[in-house]
N, C-alpha and C positions, 0 to 999 in steps of 0.2 A: 502611603498611597499604593494601592494595588493596580498594576497595569494589566488590562485585559486586551486580548487580541483575538480577532475572529479566526477560527480554525480554517485553514485552507486544505481542501481535499484534492489531491492530484490523481488523476486517472491516467494510467499508462496503458495504451491500447496498441497492439501490434500483432504481427505473426512472430511468435517466439518470445514476446514479452507482454502480451496481454490483450486479448479481445475482451474488454471489460464490460461486465453487466453492471450498470450504475443503478443503484436503488435510491429511493427517496431519502434524503438526509435533511436535517434541519437547515433552514435557510442560511444559517451562519457558515455553512460549508460551501465554498465555491468549487466549481469543477473546471478542470483543464484536461484537454484531450491531446495526447502526444503519441505520434506514430513512431515506433522503434522497430527495426528489423534485425534479425539474427541476434537474439538476446544474449547468448553466451559469449559473443565476441566483444573484445575490449571497446570497440567503437560504440556499441549500443549501451554498454555499462557507463562509458564516459558521457554519452548524451543524457542518460538518465541522471547521472550525478550533476551535470550542468543545470538541468531543469530543476532539480531539487534545490540547488543553491540559488537559482534565480527566483523561484517562487516560495521557497522556504515552507513547504507543506508540513503540517504537524502529523498528518496521517497519509500514508501512501499504500495503495492496493494494486498488485500486479496479478494478472490472470493469464493462463496459458504461457507460463514462463518457460516451460520445457527445460527447466534446470534440474540437474541431479541433486540428490539429498545433500544439504549443507552449503550449496553454492549461493543460495539466497542470502545467507548471513553476510557474505562479502559485499553483495550489492547494497544491502541496508547500511552496512558500516561506511561504505564509500559515499552514501547519500546522507550520512550523519544521523541515522535513526538509532535511538537508544534501545528500543524494544522491537521484537518482531515475532511473527508466527509464520511458519512455512509448511506447506503441504507439497511434498516432492512430486515430480512427474511420475506417470506410470507408463512404462515403455518409452516411447519418444513423443508423447503428447501429455497435455495437462500441466498441472503445477500452479499453485497459488502462493502469493507472498504478501503479507501485511506488515507494514512497519509504522511505528509511531514514536513520537518524541516523549521525553521523560515527563513533561507536564501534562500529558494526556492520561486519563484513566480509562483503560479498555479491558474488559473481561471477555475472554473467549468462551462463548456458551456452547457452541458446537462447531466441529470441523470435519469435513469430509473431502473427497477428491473433487467434489462439485462446488462447495461453498465454505465460507468461514462466516459464522453468525456471531455477532458481538453485541455487547452493551457498552455504550459510550456514556460516560458521566461528565456533564458539563460543569462549568465553574460554580453554578448555583446548586449543584448536586442532583440535577434532574437527569433521569435516564433516557437515552435514546437507543433504539435497537437498529442495527444495520447488518446487512448481509452482502457479501460479495463473492 
């Protein structure tokens, strides 16, 4: 018996951890909006970690992280994400972070300072494209 679970998409929106542009995703993806302030500080990371544990999203996208190169990996690890893709900030603004669980199949098609364009493969093998 194969157990299937609908994918939960968590949107993290904030100053410093994400003014998120939400694109249309398949109806199997639920949205959650969370305001976080001062992303680099431990309290914001802890809040992100608590929400990830509460809602157990399989995909998480963070925008305007303002994190320096490599810092996003630590956030994804604390939120228990197995894979991730990071676009570091430029100067003191920008930054994108995408994390997903091991059971998700995500291909990065294009990445820039403005967006990450992906292909999501669902359990039936159907492709969905998403940009954030």
